[in-house]
C-alpha positions as CSV (number, residue, x, y, z in Angstrom):
1,X,0.0,0.0,0.0
2,X,2.9,2.4,0.9
3,X,4.5,1.7,-2.6
4,X,1.2,2.4,-4.3
5,X,0.8,5.6,-2.5
6,X,4.4,6.7,-3.4
7,X,3.5,6.1,-7.0
8,X,0.4,8.3,-6.5
9,X,2.5,10.9,-5.0
10,X,4.9,10.9,-8.0
11,X,1.8,11.4,-10.3
12,X,0.9,14.4,-8.2
13,X,4.4,15.8,-8.5
14,X,4.3,15.4,-12.3
15,X,1.0,17.2,-12.6
16,X,2.2,19.9,-10.2
17,X,5.4,20.4,-12.3
18,X,3.1,21.1,-15.3
19,X,0.7,23.5,-13.5
20,X,1.5,24.3,-9.9
21,X,4.4,26.5,-11.0
22,X,1.6,28.8,-12.1
23,X,2.2,30.5,-8.7
24,X,5.8,31.4,-9.6
25,X,6.7,35.0,-10.3
26,X,8.0,34.2,-13.8
27,X,4.4,33.4,-14.9
28,X,2.6,35.7,-17.3
29,X,-1.0,36.6,-16.5
30,X,-3.3,37.0,-19.5
31,X,-6.1,39.3,-18.6
32,X,-9.5,39.1,-20.3
33,X,-9.1,42.7,-21.7
34,X,-5.6,42.1,-23.0
35,X,-6.6,38.8,-24.6
36,X,-9.5,40.4,-26.5
37,X,-7.3,43.3,-27.6
38,X,-4.8,40.7,-29.0
39,X,-7.7,39.0,-30.8
40,X,-8.9,42.3,-32.2
41,X,-5.5,43.3,-33.4
42,X,-4.0,40.1,-34.8
43,X,-6.6,37.5,-35.5
44,X,-7.0,36.6,-39.2
45,X,-10.8,37.2,-39.1
46,X,-10.1,40.7,-37.7
47,X,-7.7,41.3,-40.6
48,X,-10.3,40.0,-42.9
49,X,-12.8,42.5,-41.5
50,X,-10.5,45.3,-42.5
51,X,-10.8,44.1,-46.1
52,X,-14.5,45.0,-46.1
53,X,-13.7,48.7,-46.0
54,X,-11.0,48.2,-48.7
55,X,-13.6,46.5,-50.8
56,X,-16.0,49.3,-50.3
57,X,-13.3,51.8,-51.4
58,X,-12.7,49.8,-54.5
59,X,-16.4,49.7,-55.4
60,X,-16.7,53.5,-54.9
61,X,-13.6,53.9,-57.2
62,X,-15.3,51.7,-59.8
63,X,-18.5,53.8,-59.6
64,X,-16.6,57.0,-60.0
65,X,-15.0,55.6,-63.2
66,X,-18.3,56.1,-65.0
67,X,-17.6,59.9,-64.8
68,X,-14.0,59.6,-66.1
69,X,-13.2,61.7,-69.3
70,X,-12.5,59.4,-72.3
71,X,-10.4,59.8,-75.4
72,X,-11.7,58.3,-78.6
73,X,-10.7,57.9,-82.2
74,X,-12.6,56.2,-85.0
75,X,-11.3,55.6,-88.5
76,X,-13.0,53.9,-91.5
77,X,-11.5,53.4,-94.9
78,X,-12.8,51.6,-98.0
79,X,-10.3,51.0,-100.8
80,X,-11.6,48.9,-103.8
81,X,-10.6,48.6,-107.4
82,X,-7.7,51.0,-107.0
83,X,-10.2,53.6,-105.8
84,X,-10.3,55.3,-102.4
85,X,-14.1,55.1,-101.8
86,X,-13.9,56.9,-98.5
87,X,-11.7,57.6,-95.5
88,X,-13.5,58.8,-92.4
89,X,-11.6,60.0,-89.3
90,X,-13.1,61.2,-86.1
91,X,-11.3,61.7,-82.8
92,X,-11.6,63.7,-79.6
93,X,-12.6,63.4,-76.0
94,X,-15.8,63.0,-74.0
95,X,-16.5,64.5,-70.5
96,X,-19.5,63.1,-68.6
97,X,-20.8,65.2,-65.7
98,X,-22.7,64.5,-62.5
99,X,-25.8,66.4,-63.8
100,X,-26.3,64.0,-66.7
101,X,-24.9,66.5,-69.3
102,X,-22.1,65.2,-71.5
103,X,-19.6,67.5,-73.2
104,X,-17.7,66.3,-76.2
105,X,-15.1,67.9,-78.5
106,X,-13.2,66.5,-81.4
107,X,-11.7,66.8,-84.9
108,X,-13.2,65.2,-88.0
109,X,-11.6,64.8,-91.4
110,X,-13.2,62.9,-94.3
111,X,-12.3,62.4,-97.9
112,X,-12.8,60.0,-100.8
113,X,-14.3,59.5,-104.3
114,X,-17.6,58.2,-103.1
115,X,-18.0,60.1,-99.9
116,X,-21.5,60.2,-98.4
117,X,-22.8,63.8,-98.9
118,X,-23.5,64.2,-95.2
119,X,-19.8,63.5,-94.5
120,X,-18.5,66.2,-97.0
121,X,-16.5,68.9,-95.2
122,X,-13.5,71.2,-95.9
123,X,-10.3,69.5,-97.0
124,X,-8.6,70.6,-93.7
125,X,-11.4,69.0,-91.7
126,X,-13.7,70.4,-89.0
127,X,-13.4,70.9,-85.3
128,X,-16.6,70.5,-83.3
129,X,-18.0,70.6,-79.9
130,X,-21.1,68.9,-78.5
131,X,-23.4,69.2,-75.6
132,X,-25.9,66.3,-74.9
133,X,-28.4,66.4,-72.1
134,X,-31.5,64.5,-71.1
135,X,-34.8,66.4,-70.8
136,X,-37.0,63.8,-69.2
137,X,-35.6,60.3,-68.2
138,X,-32.1,60.7,-66.8
139,X,-32.5,64.4,-65.9
140,X,-32.7,63.9,-62.1
141,X,-31.0,60.5,-61.8
142,X,-29.4,58.0,-64.1
143,X,-27.6,54.7,-63.8
144,X,-24.2,56.3,-63.3
145,X,-25.4,58.6,-60.5
146,X,-27.4,55.8,-58.9
147,X,-24.5,53.4,-58.9
148,X,-22.1,56.0,-57.3
149,X,-24.7,56.9,-54.6
150,X,-25.2,53.3,-53.8
151,X,-21.4,52.8,-53.6
152,X,-21.1,55.6,-51.1
153,X,-23.8,54.1,-49.0
154,X,-22.1,50.7,-49.2
155,X,-18.9,52.3,-47.9
156,X,-20.8,53.5,-44.8
157,X,-22.6,50.1,-44.5
158,X,-19.3,48.3,-44.7
159,X,-18.0,50.0,-41.5
160,X,-20.9,48.4,-39.6
161,X,-20.4,45.1,-41.2
162,X,-16.8,45.2,-40.0
163,X,-18.0,46.0,-36.5
164,X,-20.5,43.1,-36.6
165,X,-17.7,40.7,-37.6
166,X,-15.4,41.9,-34.8
167,X,-18.3,41.7,-32.3
168,X,-19.0,38.1,-33.3
169,X,-15.3,37.2,-33.1
170,X,-14.7,38.9,-29.7
171,X,-17.9,37.2,-28.4
172,X,-16.7,33.7,-29.3
173,X,-13.2,34.4,-28.1
174,X,-14.5,35.8,-24.8
175,X,-16.6,32.7,-24.1
176,X,-13.5,30.5,-24.8
177,X,-11.5,32.6,-22.4
178,X,-13.9,32.2,-19.5
179,X,-14.1,28.4,-20.2
180,X,-10.3,28.4,-20.0
181,X,-10.4,30.4,-16.7
182,X,-13.0,28.0,-15.2
183,X,-10.8,25.0,-16.0
184,X,-7.8,26.7,-14.5
185,X,-9.5,27.7,-11.1
186,X,-11.1,24.2,-11.0
187,X,-7.6,22.7,-11.5
188,X,-6.3,24.7,-8.5
189,X,-9.2,23.4,-6.4
190,X,-8.4,19.8,-7.3
191,X,-4.7,20.4,-6.7
192,X,-5.4,21.6,-3.2
193,X,-7.8,18.7,-2.6
194,X,-5.1,16.2,-3.6
195,X,-2.6,17.9,-1.4
196,X,-5.0,17.8,1.6
197,X,-5.8,14.1,0.9
198,X,-2.1,13.2,0.6
199,X,-1.4,15.0,3.9
200,X,-4.2,13.2,5.7
201,X,-3.2,9.8,4.3
202,X,0.3,10.3,5.6
203,X,-1.0,11.4,9.0
204,X,-3.5,8.4,9.2
205,X,-0.8,6.0,8.2
206,X,1.5,7.3,10.9
207,X,-1.1,7.1,13.6
208,X,-2.0,3.6,12.4
209,X,1.6,2.5,12.8
210,X,1.6,4.0,16.3
211,X,-1.6,2.1,17.1
212,X,-3.9,5.2,17.5
213,X,-6.0,4.5,14.4
214,X,-7.6,1.3,13.0
215,X,-6.3,-0.1,9.7
216,X,-9.6,0.6,8.0
217,X,-9.0,4.3,8.3
218,X,-5.9,3.9,6.0
219,X,-8.0,2.2,3.5
220,X,-10.6,5.0,3.5
221,X,-7.9,7.7,3.3
222,X,-6.2,5.8,0.4
223,X,-9.6,5.6,-1.5
224,X,-10.1,9.3,-1.0
225,X,-6.6,10.0,-2.3
226,X,-7.0,7.8,-5.4
227,X,-10.4,9.4,-6.2
228,X,-9.0,12.9,-6.0
229,X,-5.9,12.0,-8.1
230,X,-8.3,10.8,-10.8
231,X,-10.3,14.0,-10.5
232,X,-7.1,16.0,-10.7
233,X,-6.0,14.2,-13.9
234,X,-9.4,14.8,-15.4
235,X,-9.2,18.5,-14.4
236,X,-5.7,18.8,-15.9
237,X,-6.8,17.2,-19.2
238,X,-9.8,19.6,-19.3
239,X,-7.4,22.6,-18.6
240,X,-5.1,21.5,-21.5
241,X,-8.0,21.1,-23.8
242,X,-9.4,24.5,-23.0
243,X,-5.9,26.0,-23.4
244,X,-5.7,24.6,-26.9
245,X,-9.1,25.9,-27.8
246,X,-8.0,29.4,-26.5
247,X,-4.9,29.1,-28.7
248,X,-7.1,29.2,-31.7
249,X,-7.6,32.9,-31.0
250,X,-4.1,33.8,-30.2
251,X,-2.0,35.3,-33.0
252,X,0.9,37.8,-33.1
253,X,2.4,40.0,-35.8
254,X,2.9,38.6,-39.3
255,X,-0.1,36.2,-39.0
256,X,1.9,34.0,-36.6
257,X,-0.2,31.7,-34.4
258,X,0.9,31.1,-30.8
259,X,-0.1,28.4,-28.3
260,X,-1.0,28.8,-24.6
261,X,1.8,27.3,-22.5
262,X,1.9,26.4,-18.8
263,X,3.7,29.7,-18.2
264,X,0.6,31.6,-19.1
265,X,-2.3,31.7,-16.7
266,X,-5.5,33.7,-16.5
267,X,-5.5,36.8,-14.4
268,X,-6.8,36.4,-10.9
269,X,-10.2,38.0,-10.3
270,X,-10.1,40.1,-7.2
271,X,-13.9,40.2,-6.9
272,X,-16.6,37.9,-8.3
273,X,-18.1,40.4,-10.7
274,X,-16.6,42.5,-13.5
275,X,-18.3,44.9,-15.9
276,X,-20.7,46.3,-13.3
277,X,-21.9,48.8,-15.8
278,X,-23.9,46.1,-17.5
279,X,-26.2,45.8,-14.5
280,X,-26.8,49.6,-14.5
281,X,-28.3,49.7,-18.0
282,X,-31.8,50.8,-17.7
283,X,-34.7,50.6,-20.2
284,X,-34.2,54.3,-21.2
285,X,-30.7,53.6,-22.3
286,X,-31.6,50.3,-23.9
287,X,-33.7,51.7,-26.7
288,X,-31.0,54.2,-27.8
289,X,-28.3,51.5,-27.7
290,X,-30.4,49.0,-29.6
291,X,-31.2,51.7,-32.3
292,X,-27.4,52.2,-32.8
293,X,-26.7,48.5,-32.9
294,X,-24.5,47.6,-36.0
295,X,-27.0,45.0,-37.2
296,X,-29.8,47.5,-37.3
297,X,-27.6,50.2,-38.9
298,X,-26.8,47.8,-41.7
299,X,-30.5,47.5,-42.4
300,X,-30.8,51.3,-42.4
301,X,-28.1,51.6,-45.0
302,X,-29.6,48.8,-47.1
303,X,-32.8,50.8,-47.0
304,X,-30.9,53.9,-48.3
305,X,-29.5,51.8,-51.2
306,X,-33.0,50.5,-52.0
307,X,-34.4,54.0,-51.9
308,X,-31.8,55.1,-54.5
309,X,-32.7,52.1,-56.6
310,X,-36.4,52.9,-56.3
311,X,-35.8,56.5,-57.4
312,X,-33.9,55.3,-60.4
313,X,-36.6,52.7,-61.3
314,X,-39.3,55.4,-61.1
315,X,-37.3,57.6,-63.4
316,X,-37.3,54.8,-65.9
317,X,-41.1,55.3,-66.3
318,X,-40.5,58.6,-68.0
319,X,-40.1,58.9,-71.8
320,X,-36.5,59.3,-73.0
321,X,-36.0,62.7,-74.6
322,X,-32.3,63.5,-75.2
323,X,-31.1,66.6,-77.1
324,X,-27.7,67.5,-78.4
325,X,-26.1,70.5,-80.1
326,X,-22.9,70.5,-82.1
327,X,-21.2,73.8,-83.2
328,X,-18.9,73.3,-86.1
329,X,-15.6,75.1,-86.7
330,X,-13.5,75.4,-89.8
331,X,-10.1,74.0,-89.2
332,X,-8.5,76.9,-91.2
333,X,-10.0,79.7,-89.2
334,X,-10.5,78.7,-85.6
335,X,-10.6,82.4,-84.4
336,X,-13.9,82.9,-86.1
337,X,-17.2,81.9,-84.5
338,X,-18.9,78.9,-85.8
339,X,-20.9,81.2,-88.1
340,X,-24.2,79.3,-88.0
341,X,-22.5,76.0,-88.8
342,X,-23.9,73.4,-86.5
343,X,-25.7,70.2,-86.1
344,X,-28.4,69.5,-83.6
345,X,-31.0,66.8,-82.9
346,X,-33.0,64.9,-80.4
347,X,-34.2,61.4,-79.8
348,X,-37.5,60.4,-78.2
349,X,-38.6,57.0,-77.0
350,X,-41.3,55.5,-74.8
351,X,-42.5,51.9,-74.3
352,X,-46.2,51.8,-74.7
353,X,-47.0,49.3,-71.9
354,X,-44.0,49.8,-69.6
355,X,-44.3,46.3,-68.3
356,X,-40.6,45.8,-67.8
357,X,-40.2,49.1,-66.0
358,X,-43.3,48.7,-63.8
359,X,-42.3,45.1,-62.9
360,X,-38.8,46.3,-62.0
361,X,-40.1,49.1,-59.8
362,X,-42.5,46.7,-58.1
363,X,-39.7,44.3,-57.2
364,X,-37.7,47.1,-55.7
365,X,-40.6,48.2,-53.6
366,X,-41.1,44.6,-52.4
367,X,-37.4,44.6,-51.3
368,X,-38.0,47.8,-49.4
369,X,-41.1,46.4,-47.7
370,X,-39.2,43.2,-46.9
371,X,-36.3,45.2,-45.4
372,X,-38.7,47.1,-43.2
373,X,-40.1,43.9,-41.8
374,X,-36.6,42.6,-41.2
375,X,-35.7,45.8,-39.3
376,X,-38.8,45.5,-37.0
377,X,-38.1,41.8,-36.4
378,X,-34.4,42.3,-35.7
379,X,-35.0,45.2,-33.4
380,X,-37.4,43.1,-31.2
381,X,-35.0,40.2,-31.3
382,X,-32.1,42.4,-30.1
383,X,-34.2,44.1,-27.5
384,X,-35.5,40.8,-26.0
385,X,-32.1,39.2,-26.2
386,X,-30.5,42.1,-24.4
387,X,-33.1,42.2,-21.7
388,X,-32.7,38.4,-21.2
389,X,-28.9,38.7,-20.9
390,X,-29.2,41.6,-18.4
391,X,-31.7,39.6,-16.3
392,X,-29.4,36.5,-16.5
393,X,-26.4,38.6,-15.5
394,X,-28.2,40.1,-12.4
395,X,-29.5,36.7,-11.5
396,X,-26.1,35.0,-11.6
397,X,-24.6,38.0,-9.8
398,X,-27.0,37.5,-6.9
399,X,-26.3,33.8,-6.9
400,X,-22.6,34.4,-6.7
401,X,-23.1,36.7,-3.7
402,X,-25.3,34.2,-1.9
403,X,-23.2,31.1,-2.7
404,X,-20.0,32.9,-1.8
405,X,-21.4,33.0,1.8
406,X,-22.3,29.3,1.5
407,X,-18.7,28.5,0.6
408,X,-17.5,30.3,3.7
409,X,-20.0,28.4,5.8
410,X,-18.9,25.1,4.3
411,X,-15.3,26.0,5.1
412,X,-16.3,26.8,8.7
413,X,-18.0,23.4,9.1
414,X,-14.9,21.7,7.6
415,X,-12.5,23.5,9.9
416,X,-14.7,22.7,12.9
417,X,-14.8,19.1,11.9
418,X,-11.0,19.1,11.6
419,X,-10.6,20.3,15.1
420,X,-13.0,17.6,16.3
421,X,-11.1,15.0,14.4
422,X,-7.7,16.1,15.8
423,X,-9.3,15.9,19.2
424,X,-10.5,12.3,18.4
425,X,-14.2,13.2,18.7
426,X,-15.3,12.4,15.2
427,X,-14.6,9.9,12.4
428,X,-12.5,10.1,9.2
429,X,-15.7,9.6,7.2
430,X,-17.2,12.8,8.7
431,X,-14.2,15.0,8.0
432,X,-13.9,13.6,4.5
433,X,-17.6,14.4,4.0
434,X,-17.2,17.9,5.2
435,X,-14.1,18.4,3.1
436,X,-15.9,17.1,0.0
437,X,-18.8,19.4,0.6
438,X,-16.4,22.4,0.8
439,X,-14.6,21.3,-2.4
440,X,-17.8,20.8,-4.3
441,X,-19.0,24.2,-3.1
442,X,-15.8,25.8,-4.4
443,X,-16.4,24.2,-7.8
444,X,-20.0,25.3,-7.9
445,X,-19.0,28.9,-7.0
446,X,-16.4,28.8,-9.8
447,X,-19.1,27.7,-12.3
448,X,-21.5,30.5,-11.1
449,X,-18.7,33.0,-11.6
450,X,-18.1,31.6,-15.1
451,X,-21.8,31.9,-15.9
452,X,-21.8,35.5,-14.6
453,X,-18.9,36.4,-16.8
454,X,-20.5,34.9,-19.9
455,X,-23.8,36.6,-19.1
456,X,-22.0,40.0,-18.9
457,X,-20.2,39.2,-22.2
458,X,-23.6,38.2,-23.7
459,X,-25.1,41.6,-22.7
460,X,-22.2,43.5,-24.3
461,X,-22.5,41.4,-27.4
462,X,-26.3,41.9,-27.5
463,X,-25.8,45.7,-27.3
464,X,-23.1,45.5,-30.1
465,X,-20.5,47.3,-28.0
466,X,-17.8,44.6,-27.6
467,X,-15.7,46.2,-30.4
468,X,-15.9,49.6,-28.7
469,X,-15.2,48.3,-25.2
470,X,-12.0,46.4,-26.1
């Protein structure tokens, strides 16, 4: 039996060598706030969230490209049967504007034996300018302006999409941290339990050898020690598993992942409750916070985009009436006015039934109505989720306060039983029972603290403020 107990003791020493040195000064404490800051700064998903804003800038740049000035040149030549039928050359630049008016200027030179009469011009060619503008459809809004407006709205929307991604990432990372913390504090409880059991087994064995205790007490003390060693092993395995899960969120510069080692431990919580501000959130604050929630703001910006689309689709119901005016200038005498040399014209078009346009507008209005329903539903979901998380937080907070007193009472009973045992007035079974009640109470208190932390995290996540708080 003594040899078996020595083996058990060596197991304890091995486990302690892996974890007990968490009490050394060389250990690094990883606080909850510092952990989330590392996640926010270095995690690949956080880096990926940054790309959303970059993508929005690229889309805005693309939309602005529709207003870029353009150079053009067009040349056509027909040569057949040793005859130059015609040679048509036309080049210049085109400048679109925000107001739907296009400005154009160029130089045209045509020649040939069989030149179309409308293309006849002076030998030196003609300089011309042109102004084109819509009078009905496209006057207030057109596809270019609608696309650019939507791109600008998307840029604002992308900022809230980024916040949503970060909030989700920090929420998942935060829950993993508190699971890691729970496994660590539970491991310490089991370590202390094994140390107590080992000390008691040694004392019982010594008193048995001296003839003060029956042999059955050594059996009971040994069973208690073996059970606690198994619990300690299980707690250590759970701690290592939770450490590996936490390592999924730990990255440093240059996208380098890092792993939690035994030299890194969670920061000790001085009190049982953090983030007391969560409990102080009242219903008056709740509405304003929910209205500014990133998820709701995304719906707001989607509604803006759809409103722009609706305005554009309504404009498509108008007839198209585009006019243009082209002054013509003799290439030999540019100082003179165009002297009544010009071209002008207009184009008019209107679908009789407007079925395509009306259907397109109707689909856009359905999207708007659907978005409004989603906003209402999402707002109620967030409001109820936030209220539930605050209620849960307050409930667990009260439980921690109450059960903290219970733990103290369990400890007092255990200490009292120890004194009775030392005085020989109680049995080993009773002191083991009191001790186990105290140990289980510590484990339950740790679990309640863990639930309180998660409830506070849930409340911050429900309000959409995790990204701002860390």
